[in-house]
LUMDO-104392 format. One line per field, with one value per residue: residue number from 1; residue in three letters; x, y, z of N, C-alpha, C in turn. Coordinates in steps of 0.2 Angstrom, whole numbers, plus 2048, in hexadecimal, padded with zeros to 3 digits. Layout:
i <- (NUM; ...)
aa <- (ALA; ...)
n_c1 <- (X; ...)
n_c2 <- (Y; ...)
n_c3 <- (Z; ...)
ca_c1 <- (X; ...)
ca_c2 <- (Y; ...)
ca_c3 <- (Z; ...)
c_c1 <- (X; ...)
c_c2 <- (Y; ...)
c_c3 <- (Z; ...)
# end
This chain:
i <- (1; 2; 3; 4; 5; 6; 7; 8; 9; 10; 11; 12; 13; 14; 15; 16; 17; 18; 19; 20; 21; 22; 23; 24; 25; 26; 27; 28; 29; 30; 31; 32; 33; 34; 35; 36; 37; 38; 39; 40; 41; 42; 43; 44; 45; 46; 47; 48; 49; 50; 51; 52; 53; 54; 55; 56; 57; 58; 59; 60; 61; 62; 63; 64; 65; 66; 67; 68; 69; 70; 71; 72; 73; 74; 75; 76; 77; 78; 79; 80; 81; 82; 83; 84; 85; 86; 87; 88; 89; 90; 91; 92; 93; 94; 95; 96; 97; 98; 99; 100; 101; 102; 103; 104; 105; 106; 107; 108; 109; 110; 111; 112; 113; 114; 115; 116; 117; 118; 119; 120; 121; 122; 123; 124; 125; 126; 127; 128; 129; 130; 131; 132; 133; 134; 135; 136; 137; 138; 139; 140; 141; 142; 143; 144; 145; 146; 147; 148; 149; 150; 151; 152; 153; 154; 155; 156; 157; 158; 159; 160; 161; 162; 163; 164; 165; 166; 167; 168; 169; 170; 171; 172; 173; 174; 175; 176; 177; 178; 179; 180; 181; 182; 183; 184; 185; 186; 187; 188; 189; 190; 191; 192; 193; 194; 195; 196; 197; 198; 199; 200; 201; 202; 203; 204; 205; 206; 207; 208; 209; 210; 211; 212; 213; 214; 215; 216; 217; 218; 219; 220; 221; 222; 223; 224; 225; 226; 227; 228; 229; 230; 231; 232; 233; 234; 235; 236; 237; 238; 239; 240; 241; 242; 243; 244; 245; 246; 247; 248; 249; 250; 251; 252; 253; 254; 255; 256; 257; 258; 259; 260; 261; 262; 263; 264; 265; 266; 267; 268; 269; 270; 271; 272; 273; 274; 275; 276; 277; 278; 279; 280; 281; 282; 283; 284; 285; 286; 287; 288; 289; 290; 291; 292)
aa <- (MET; ARG; GLU; VAL; PRO; ILE; THR; GLY; TYR; THR; GLY; PHE; THR; CYS; LEU; LEU; GLY; HIS; PRO; ALA; ARG; HIS; SER; ILE; SER; PRO; ALA; MET; HIS; ASN; GLU; ALA; PHE; ARG; TYR; HIS; GLY; LEU; ASP; TYR; VAL; TYR; LEU; ALA; PHE; ASP; VAL; GLU; GLU; GLN; ASP; PHE; GLU; ALA; ALA; VAL; ASP; GLY; LEU; THR; ALA; MET; GLY; ALA; ARG; GLY; TRP; ASN; CYS; THR; MET; PRO; PHE; LYS; ARG; PRO; MET; TYR; GLU; ARG; ALA; ASP; ARG; LEU; SER; GLU; GLU; ALA; ARG; LEU; THR; GLY; SER; VAL; ASN; THR; VAL; VAL; GLN; GLU; ASN; GLY; GLU; LEU; THR; GLY; TYR; ASN; THR; ASP; GLY; ARG; GLY; TYR; MET; ARG; ALA; VAL; LYS; ASP; ALA; GLY; TYR; ASP; VAL; ILE; GLY; LYS; PRO; ILE; THR; LEU; PHE; GLY; ALA; GLY; GLY; ALA; ALA; SER; SER; ILE; ILE; ALA; GLN; ALA; ALA; LEU; ASP; GLY; VAL; SER; SER; ILE; ASP; LEU; PHE; ALA; ARG; LYS; GLY; ALA; SER; TRP; ASP; ALA; VAL; SER; GLN; VAL; VAL; ASP; ARG; VAL; ASN; ALA; GLY; THR; SER; CYS; ARG; ILE; CYS; MET; TYR; GLU; LEU; GLN; ASP; THR; GLU; GLN; MET; LYS; LYS; SER; LEU; ASP; GLU; SER; TYR; MET; LEU; VAL; ASN; ALA; SER; SER; VAL; GLY; MET; SER; PRO; ARG; GLU; GLU; GLY; CYS; LEU; LEU; PRO; ASP; ALA; SER; TRP; LEU; HIS; PRO; GLU; LEU; VAL; VAL; SER; ASP; VAL; ILE; TYR; ASN; PRO; ARG; LYS; THR; ARG; LEU; LEU; LYS; MET; ALA; GLU; GLU; ALA; GLY; CYS; ARG; THR; PHE; ASN; GLY; LEU; TYR; MET; LEU; LEU; TYR; GLN; GLY; ALA; TYR; ALA; PHE; SER; LEU; TRP; THR; GLY; LYS; GLU; MET; PRO; VAL; GLU; LEU; ILE; LYS; GLU; LYS; TYR; PHE; ARG; GLN; ASP; ALA)
n_c1 <- (7ED; 7EB; 7E7; 7E0; 7E2; 7D5; 7D5; 7D8; 7D8; 7D0; 7C6; 7B4; 7A6; 795; 785; 774; 765; 754; 74D; 75F; 768; 769; 771; 77D; 787; 791; 79A; 79F; 7A5; 7AE; 7B6; 7BC; 7C2; 7CC; 7D3; 7D9; 7E1; 7DC; 7D8; 7CA; 7B9; 7A9; 799; 789; 77A; 76A; 75D; 750; 742; 73F; 74B; 754; 759; 760; 76A; 771; 776; 77E; 788; 78E; 793; 79C; 7A5; 7A4; 7A9; 7A0; 790; 784; 773; 765; 754; 749; 74F; 754; 74D; 74B; 759; 75D; 756; 75D; 76A; 778; 77E; 77B; 77D; 77B; 773; 76D; 765; 75C; 756; 750; 755; 760; 76E; 77A; 787; 793; 79E; 7A5; 7AE; 7A2; 799; 78D; 78C; 781; 77E; 777; 77A; 774; 76E; 77A; 780; 778; 779; 787; 787; 77F; 789; 793; 78D; 78E; 787; 781; 778; 778; 771; 766; 755; 74C; 741; 739; 733; 72A; 72A; 730; 73E; 74A; 746; 745; 752; 759; 753; 757; 766; 768; 763; 76C; 777; 775; 76B; 75E; 750; 743; 736; 72B; 722; 715; 70C; 6FE; 6FF; 706; 713; 714; 711; 71C; 727; 723; 727; 735; 736; 732; 73C; 747; 744; 744; 751; 75A; 75E; 757; 748; 73A; 72C; 71D; 713; 704; 703; 6F9; 6F7; 6F9; 6FA; 703; 70E; 712; 716; 720; 729; 72C; 734; 73F; 750; 753; 74B; 747; 743; 73F; 738; 731; 72B; 72A; 734; 73C; 732; 728; 729; 723; 71D; 71B; 71C; 718; 70E; 712; 71F; 71D; 71D; 729; 738; 746; 751; 750; 758; 756; 754; 755; 753; 752; 75A; 758; 74D; 75B; 758; 74A; 739; 736; 743; 744; 73A; 73E; 74A; 744; 73E; 749; 751; 75F; 765; 767; 769; 766; 771; 77E; 77C; 77A; 787; 78E; 789; 78D; 79B; 79D; 799; 7A4; 7AF; 7AC; 7AE; 7BB; 7C4; 7C9; 7C8; 7BC; 7C0; 7B9; 7B9; 7BE; 7B4; 7A9; 7AC; 7AC; 7A0; 795; 792; 78A; 785; 782)
n_c2 <- (D52; D45; D34; D2D; D1F; D14; D10; D08; D13; D1C; D2A; D2F; D37; D3B; D3A; D3B; D36; D35; D34; D30; D2B; D32; D3D; D49; D4C; D42; D41; D4E; D51; D46; D49; D55; D50; D48; D52; D59; D4F; D48; D3C; D37; D31; D33; D2F; D29; D27; D1F; D20; D1A; D23; D1E; D19; D23; D28; D1D; D1D; D28; D26; D1B; D21; D2A; D22; D1B; D25; D2E; D3D; D46; D4B; D4D; D52; D4F; D51; D46; D4B; D57; D5F; D55; D53; D5F; D5F; D55; D59; D5E; D6A; D7A; D84; D96; D99; D8C; D8B; D96; D92; D86; D79; D6D; D6A; D66; D5D; D5D; D53; D51; D48; D41; D4B; D54; D61; D6B; D73; D7E; D7F; D83; D90; D97; D92; D97; DA5; DA6; DA2; DAD; DB7; DB2; DB2; DC0; DCA; DD5; DD5; DDA; DE4; DE7; DE6; DD7; DCC; DBD; DAD; D9F; D92; D88; D7D; D82; D8F; D94; D92; D9B; DA7; DA8; DA9; DB3; DBE; DBE; DC1; DCE; DD3; DDF; DDF; DD3; DCD; DC1; DB5; DA9; D99; D96; D8A; D7B; D7D; D8B; D8E; D88; D90; D9C; D9C; D9C; DA9; DB1; DAE; DB3; DC0; DC5; DC2; DC9; DD7; DD8; DDB; DD1; DCD; DC4; DBE; DB8; DAF; DB2; DC0; DCB; DD8; DDD; DD5; DDA; DE7; DE4; DDE; DE8; DF0; DE9; DE3; DD6; DC7; DB7; DA7; D9B; D90; D80; D82; D81; D78; D6A; D5B; D64; D70; D7B; D83; D92; D9F; DAC; DB6; DBC; DC4; DD2; DD5; DD6; DE1; DE8; DEB; DE2; DD4; DC3; DB4; DA2; D94; D88; D7B; D72; D73; D7B; D88; D8F; D92; D9E; DA4; DA6; DAE; DB9; DBD; DC1; DCD; DD4; DD2; DCE; DBE; DAE; D9D; D8F; D86; D88; D8B; D7E; D79; D82; D80; D74; D76; D7E; D74; D6B; D73; D74; D67; D64; D6F; D75; D7D; D79; D74; D7E; D83; D78; D6E; D74; D74; D66; D61; D6A; D71; D7E; D7E; D71)
n_c3 <- (711; 71D; 71F; 72D; 736; 73D; 74E; 75E; 765; 75F; 75F; 760; 758; 755; 74D; 753; 74E; 746; 738; 734; 72B; 71F; 720; 71D; 726; 72B; 720; 71F; 72C; 72D; 723; 727; 733; 72D; 726; 730; 736; 741; 74D; 74C; 749; 741; 742; 73D; 746; 745; 74F; 758; 760; 76D; 771; 774; 781; 785; 77B; 77D; 78A; 786; 77D; 786; 790; 788; 785; 77A; 771; 76E; 767; 759; 759; 750; 74A; 752; 75D; 763; 76D; 778; 77A; 77F; 78B; 791; 793; 79D; 79E; 796; 788; 784; 779; 777; 783; 780; 775; 779; 774; 76E; 763; 763; 76C; 779; 781; 791; 79C; 79F; 7A1; 799; 78D; 786; 776; 769; 759; 74D; 74B; 74C; 741; 737; 738; 735; 728; 723; 724; 71C; 710; 70D; 714; 721; 72F; 73B; 747; 740; 739; 737; 72E; 731; 72C; 733; 740; 745; 74A; 744; 742; 74F; 754; 74B; 74F; 75C; 75B; 753; 75A; 765; 75F; 75B; 752; 74F; 74F; 74D; 743; 744; 73B; 73B; 73B; 746; 753; 759; 757; 757; 764; 76A; 765; 769; 777; 775; 770; 77A; 784; 77D; 77B; 788; 78C; 783; 779; 76E; 765; 763; 75A; 758; 74B; 743; 734; 72B; 72D; 723; 720; 72A; 727; 71B; 71E; 727; 71E; 716; 71E; 722; 722; 71E; 719; 71F; 71B; 726; 726; 720; 714; 703; 702; 6FA; 6F7; 6F4; 6EC; 6E6; 6F0; 6FA; 705; 702; 6F7; 6EA; 6E1; 6E3; 6F1; 6F5; 6F7; 6EE; 6F6; 700; 707; 704; 70C; 70C; 716; 711; 707; 6FD; 6F1; 6EA; 6E6; 6EB; 6E9; 6EF; 6EF; 6E1; 6DE; 6E6; 6DF; 6D3; 6D8; 6D9; 6E4; 6EF; 6F2; 6FC; 700; 70C; 70C; 711; 71E; 724; 722; 72A; 737; 73A; 73A; 745; 74F; 74D; 751; 75E; 763; 760; 761; 756; 745; 739; 729; 71F; 711; 70A; 70D; 708; 6FA; 6F8; 6FC; 6FD; 6F1; 6E9; 6DC; 6DB)
ca_c1 <- (7E8; 7ED; 7E2; 7E1; 7DF; 7D1; 7D9; 7D4; 7D8; 7CC; 7C0; 7AF; 7A1; 790; 77E; 76F; 75F; 750; 752; 765; 76D; 76A; 775; 784; 78C; 796; 79E; 7A2; 7A9; 7B3; 7BB; 7BF; 7C7; 7D2; 7D7; 7DD; 7E4; 7D9; 7D6; 7C3; 7B5; 7A3; 794; 781; 776; 763; 75B; 749; 741; 73F; 751; 758; 75C; 765; 76F; 775; 779; 784; 78D; 791; 797; 7A2; 7AA; 7A4; 7AB; 79A; 78C; 77F; 76C; 760; 74D; 745; 752; 756; 74A; 74D; 760; 75D; 754; 762; 771; 77A; 77F; 778; 77F; 776; 76E; 769; 761; 757; 752; 74E; 756; 768; 76F; 782; 788; 79A; 79E; 7AB; 7AD; 79B; 795; 78A; 78A; 77D; 77E; 773; 77E; 770; 76E; 781; 782; 774; 77C; 78D; 785; 77E; 78F; 796; 78A; 790; 782; 782; 772; 778; 76E; 761; 74F; 74B; 73A; 73A; 72D; 72B; 729; 733; 745; 74E; 744; 747; 75A; 75B; 751; 75C; 76D; 768; 762; 772; 77C; 773; 765; 75B; 749; 741; 72F; 72A; 71B; 715; 705; 6FD; 6FF; 70B; 71A; 713; 712; 723; 72B; 722; 72B; 73B; 736; 732; 743; 74C; 742; 746; 758; 75E; 75C; 754; 741; 737; 725; 71A; 70C; 701; 705; 6F3; 6F8; 6FC; 6FC; 709; 713; 714; 719; 726; 72E; 72E; 738; 744; 756; 753; 746; 749; 73F; 742; 733; 732; 727; 72F; 739; 73A; 72F; 723; 72D; 71E; 71B; 71E; 717; 717; 70A; 715; 725; 71C; 71D; 730; 73B; 74C; 756; 750; 75B; 752; 758; 751; 757; 751; 75F; 755; 751; 760; 755; 743; 734; 737; 749; 743; 736; 743; 74E; 740; 73D; 750; 754; 765; 763; 76B; 765; 768; 776; 784; 779; 77B; 78E; 791; 787; 792; 7A1; 79D; 79A; 7AB; 7B4; 7AB; 7B1; 7C2; 7C7; 7CC; 7C4; 7BB; 7C3; 7B3; 7B9; 7BE; 7AE; 7A4; 7AD; 7AB; 799; 790; 792; 783; 783; 781)
ca_c2 <- (D4E; D3E; D2F; D2B; D18; D13; D0B; D07; D1A; D21; D2D; D2F; D3C; D38; D3D; D38; D39; D30; D30; D33; D29; D36; D43; D4B; D4E; D3E; D43; D54; D50; D42; D4C; D59; D4C; D46; D58; D5B; D49; D47; D35; D36; D2F; D36; D2A; D2B; D21; D20; D1E; D1B; D28; D1B; D17; D29; D28; D18; D1E; D2E; D22; D17; D26; D2D; D1D; D19; D2A; D32; D43; D4A; D49; D52; D50; D52; D50; D49; D4B; D5D; D60; D50; D54; D65; D5D; D50; D5C; D60; D72; D7D; D8B; D9B; D98; D86; D8D; D9A; D8E; D80; D74; D6C; D66; D64; D5B; D5C; D4E; D51; D44; D3F; D51; D56; D68; D6C; D79; D7E; D82; D84; D97; D9A; D90; D9B; DAC; DA6; DA2; DB4; DBB; DAF; DB5; DC7; DCE; DD7; DD6; DDC; DEB; DE8; DE2; DD1; DC8; DB5; DA8; D98; D91; D81; D7D; D87; D96; D95; D93; DA1; DAD; DA9; DAB; DBA; DC3; DBE; DC4; DD5; DD5; DE4; DDC; DCD; DCC; DBA; DB3; DA2; D97; D94; D83; D79; D80; D92; D8E; D87; D95; DA2; D9C; D9E; DB0; DB4; DAE; DB7; DC7; DC6; DC2; DCC; DDE; DD7; DDB; DCC; DCD; DBE; DBF; DB3; DAF; DB6; DC7; DCD; DDF; DDE; DD2; DDF; DEC; DE1; DDD; DEF; DF3; DE4; DE2; DCF; DC2; DB1; DA2; D95; D8B; D7B; D83; D82; D72; D64; D5B; D69; D76; D80; D86; D98; DA3; DB3; DB5; DBE; DC8; DD9; DD5; DD7; DE7; DE7; DEC; DDC; DCE; DBD; DAD; D9C; D8F; D82; D7B; D6E; D75; D81; D8E; D8E; D97; DA4; DA7; DA8; DB4; DBF; DBF; DC5; DD3; DD8; DD1; DCA; DB7; DA8; D97; D8C; D81; D89; D8A; D77; D78; D85; D7D; D6E; D79; D80; D6E; D68; D77; D73; D61; D63; D75; D77; D7F; D75; D77; D7F; D83; D71; D6B; D77; D72; D5F; D5F; D6F; D75; D82; D7C; D69)
ca_c3 <- (715; 71E; 721; 734; 737; 743; 752; 764; 768; 75B; 763; 75B; 759; 751; 74C; 755; 74B; 743; 735; 735; 727; 719; 722; 71A; 72C; 72C; 71B; 720; 732; 72C; 71E; 72B; 737; 729; 724; 736; 738; 747; 74E; 74E; 744; 742; 740; 73E; 749; 744; 756; 75A; 765; 774; 773; 774; 787; 785; 776; 780; 78F; 783; 77B; 78C; 793; 783; 784; 774; 772; 76D; 761; 757; 759; 74B; 74C; 756; 764; 765; 773; 77D; 77C; 783; 792; 794; 794; 7A4; 79E; 790; 785; 784; 773; 778; 788; 77D; 770; 77C; 770; 76E; 75E; 764; 773; 77A; 787; 795; 7A2; 7A1; 7A1; 792; 78C; 77F; 772; 763; 754; 747; 74A; 74B; 73A; 732; 739; 732; 721; 721; 723; 716; 70A; 70C; 717; 728; 731; 742; 748; 73B; 73A; 732; 72E; 731; 72B; 735; 747; 747; 74E; 740; 744; 756; 754; 748; 753; 762; 75A; 750; 760; 769; 75A; 75A; 74D; 752; 750; 749; 743; 743; 738; 73B; 73C; 74D; 754; 75E; 756; 759; 76C; 76C; 763; 76D; 77D; 774; 76F; 781; 787; 779; 77C; 78F; 78D; 77E; 777; 767; 765; 75E; 75A; 754; 747; 73F; 72C; 728; 72E; 71D; 721; 72E; 723; 715; 722; 72A; 719; 713; 723; 724; 71E; 71C; 71A; 720; 71C; 72A; 726; 71B; 70E; 6FD; 702; 6F5; 6F0; 6F3; 6EA; 6E4; 6F6; 6FB; 709; 6FF; 6F1; 6E4; 6E2; 6E5; 6F8; 6F7; 6F4; 6EB; 6FB; 705; 707; 705; 70D; 70D; 71A; 70D; 702; 6F8; 6EC; 6EB; 6E5; 6EC; 6E5; 6F2; 6EC; 6DA; 6DF; 6E8; 6D9; 6CE; 6DB; 6DA; 6EB; 6F0; 6F5; 6FD; 703; 712; 70C; 715; 725; 725; 722; 730; 73D; 73B; 73B; 74C; 753; 74C; 755; 765; 765; 75E; 762; 74F; 740; 734; 722; 71C; 70A; 707; 70E; 703; 6F4; 6F7; 6FF; 6FD; 6EB; 6E8; 6D6; 6DA)
c_c1 <- (7EA; 7E7; 7E5; 7DE; 7DB; 7D5; 7D5; 7D4; 7D3; 7C6; 7BA; 7A9; 79B; 78A; 779; 768; 75A; 74B; 759; 76A; 76E; 76F; 77B; 789; 792; 79C; 7A2; 7A7; 7AF; 7B9; 7BF; 7C4; 7CD; 7D6; 7DC; 7E2; 7E2; 7D7; 7CF; 7BF; 7AE; 79E; 78D; 77D; 76E; 760; 754; 748; 742; 746; 756; 75C; 762; 76B; 774; 779; 77F; 789; 791; 796; 79D; 7A7; 7AA; 7A5; 7A5; 796; 787; 778; 768; 759; 74C; 748; 755; 753; 74C; 755; 761; 75B; 759; 768; 772; 77B; 77C; 77C; 77A; 771; 76A; 764; 75B; 753; 74E; 74F; 75E; 769; 777; 783; 790; 79A; 7A5; 7AA; 7A6; 796; 793; 788; 787; 77D; 779; 777; 77B; 770; 775; 782; 77E; 778; 783; 78C; 783; 784; 793; 793; 78B; 78B; 783; 77B; 772; 776; 769; 75B; 74F; 743; 73C; 733; 72F; 72B; 72C; 73A; 74A; 74C; 746; 74F; 75C; 759; 756; 763; 76D; 767; 768; 777; 77B; 76F; 761; 753; 748; 739; 72E; 723; 71B; 70D; 704; 6FC; 704; 711; 71A; 714; 719; 728; 72A; 725; 732; 73B; 736; 738; 748; 74A; 744; 74D; 75D; 75B; 758; 74C; 73E; 730; 722; 714; 70A; 702; 6FF; 6F3; 6FC; 6FE; 702; 70F; 716; 718; 720; 72B; 730; 734; 73E; 74A; 756; 74D; 749; 744; 742; 73D; 735; 72E; 72B; 734; 737; 737; 72A; 726; 729; 71C; 71F; 719; 716; 713; 70E; 71B; 724; 71D; 725; 733; 743; 752; 755; 754; 757; 756; 753; 755; 757; 757; 75E; 74E; 756; 75D; 74D; 73F; 735; 73D; 748; 73F; 73A; 747; 74A; 73F; 744; 753; 75B; 762; 768; 767; 769; 76E; 77C; 782; 77B; 783; 790; 78F; 78B; 799; 7A2; 79D; 7A1; 7AF; 7B2; 7AE; 7B8; 7C7; 7CB; 7C6; 7C2; 7BD; 7BD; 7B3; 7BA; 7B8; 7A9; 7A5; 7AB; 7A3; 794; 790; 78B; 781; 781; 779)
c_c2 <- (D47; D3A; D2D; D24; D18; D0E; D0B; D0E; D1F; D24; D2E; D35; D39; D3D; D39; D3B; D33; D34; D33; D31; D2D; D3C; D43; D4C; D49; D3F; D49; D54; D4C; D45; D51; D56; D4A; D4C; D5A; D55; D47; D3F; D35; D34; D32; D31; D2C; D25; D23; D1C; D1F; D1F; D24; D19; D1D; D29; D23; D19; D23; D2A; D1F; D1C; D29; D28; D1B; D1F; D2E; D39; D48; D48; D4E; D4E; D53; D50; D48; D4A; D51; D5F; D5B; D51; D5A; D63; D59; D54; D5E; D68; D74; D83; D8F; D9A; D91; D88; D91; D96; D88; D79; D73; D68; D63; D63; D5A; D58; D4F; D4D; D42; D45; D53; D5D; D68; D73; D78; D82; D84; D8C; D9A; D98; D95; DA2; DAC; DA6; DA9; DB8; DB8; DB1; DBC; DCC; DCF; DD9; DD9; DE3; DEC; DE4; DDC; DCF; DC1; DB2; DA1; D98; D8B; D82; D82; D8E; D98; D96; D99; DA7; DAE; DAC; DB2; DBF; DC3; DC2; DCC; DD8; DDA; DE2; DD7; DCD; DC5; DB9; DAC; DA0; D95; D8D; D81; D7C; D88; D92; D8D; D8D; D9C; DA2; D9E; DA6; DB3; DB4; DB3; DBF; DC9; DC6; DC5; DD3; DDE; DD7; DD6; DCD; DC7; DC0; DB9; DB4; DB3; DBD; DCA; DD4; DE0; DDB; DD7; DE4; DEA; DE0; DE3; DF2; DEF; DE4; DDB; DCB; DBB; DAC; D9C; D90; D86; D7C; D85; D7C; D6D; D5E; D60; D70; D7C; D85; D8D; D9C; DAA; DB2; DB6; DC2; DCF; DDA; DD7; DDE; DE5; DE7; DE6; DD7; DC8; DB7; DA8; D97; D88; D81; D75; D6F; D7B; D88; D8D; D93; D9E; DA8; DAA; DAE; DBA; DC1; DC3; DCC; DD7; DD7; DCD; DC3; DB3; DA3; D94; D87; D82; D8A; D83; D76; D7B; D83; D77; D70; D7B; D79; D6B; D6C; D76; D6C; D61; D69; D78; D79; D7A; D78; D79; D80; D7D; D6E; D6E; D74; D6A; D5D; D64; D74; D78; D80; D74; D68)
c_c3 <- (716; 720; 728; 735; 73D; 747; 759; 768; 765; 75F; 75E; 75D; 754; 750; 74F; 751; 749; 73E; 736; 72F; 720; 71A; 71F; 720; 72C; 726; 71D; 726; 731; 728; 723; 730; 733; 727; 72A; 739; 73F; 748; 751; 748; 746; 73F; 741; 740; 748; 74B; 756; 760; 76C; 776; 774; 77B; 787; 781; 779; 786; 78C; 781; 780; 78F; 78E; 782; 77E; 776; 772; 767; 75F; 758; 754; 74E; 74C; 75D; 767; 76C; 779; 77F; 780; 78A; 795; 796; 79B; 7A4; 797; 78E; 785; 77F; 774; 77E; 785; 779; 773; 778; 76F; 767; 75E; 76B; 774; 781; 78A; 79B; 7A4; 7A1; 79A; 792; 785; 77C; 76C; 75E; 74E; 746; 749; 743; 735; 732; 735; 72A; 71E; 71F; 71D; 710; 708; 70F; 71E; 72A; 738; 743; 744; 73C; 735; 733; 72D; 731; 72F; 73D; 749; 74A; 74A; 742; 74B; 757; 751; 74C; 759; 761; 757; 755; 764; 765; 75A; 755; 751; 754; 74B; 749; 740; 741; 738; 73C; 743; 74D; 759; 75D; 758; 761; 76E; 76B; 767; 774; 77B; 773; 776; 784; 784; 77B; 783; 790; 788; 77D; 771; 769; 760; 75F; 755; 751; 744; 737; 729; 729; 729; 71D; 725; 72B; 71E; 719; 724; 724; 716; 718; 725; 71F; 71B; 71D; 71A; 720; 720; 72A; 721; 715; 708; 6FD; 6FD; 6FA; 6EF; 6F1; 6E8; 6EA; 6F7; 700; 707; 6F8; 6EA; 6E6; 6E4; 6ED; 6FA; 6F4; 6F3; 6F1; 700; 703; 708; 706; 70F; 711; 716; 708; 6FD; 6F7; 6EE; 6EB; 6E5; 6E8; 6E8; 6EF; 6E5; 6DA; 6E1; 6E3; 6D4; 6D1; 6DB; 6E0; 6EA; 6F4; 6F7; 701; 709; 712; 710; 71D; 728; 726; 729; 737; 73F; 73D; 742; 751; 753; 751; 75C; 767; 764; 760; 75B; 74A; 73B; 72D; 71E; 714; 707; 708; 709; 6FC; 6F3; 6F8; 6FE; 6F7; 6EA; 6E1; 6D5; 6D9)
# end
């Protein structure tokens, strides 16, 4: 691996978010650039919401190869993009932009990252039913990509509110545009939840319930709701093992967390910008150790 000096020819990519400085993205992307000997850098910019449009104008004018968007800019970037990938259109949000001669193409690599993490963990959900908790951006991205990839059905459980209204629009688009059947239920519908879990191959917690520092949170009351044939996945990676995953292990379920979803969504963005594969095994070892 050779160091590439920054020169007047160095291209750049970046992250736009608020906050953004905590992100691991600069470390992983710059490591990947070094691995391939690419003359690029990746930076993180903490941008106030009122400055988002000006920031995009500036990046476009300066010829940035592309950028990632995290909250609160995924929806505004969707509205700003000139072109959209299919999964971005379905989710109504963009987390990755490729810039070509001033034209901005928006992608959403979150769902792709999750589906790659499922495969990486050794599971095959294609053609099978899943149950999903949550109504935020992660849930929308996973719903859209899982449907595009060929999951047979998704039973979605969430609380009613603004997020419910937003994800219901995603569900309508996905139901109309794919062969996957998606049904929405309120979290209080415990009878349907038990039925869905009994019939599912995988349970995905795409909500923030159980995330540090509120690690005691869980949307299930106890392990009796789970059956040993069920694979249980949590998009949360802090803590590495949530209360849900501990409960699932108690019930004899196979489990995995969301750490590699973060890795693989970045890997897809890297390939969109460079046409090269991110060295994921190297990045895993340096920045994504499950025992860290």
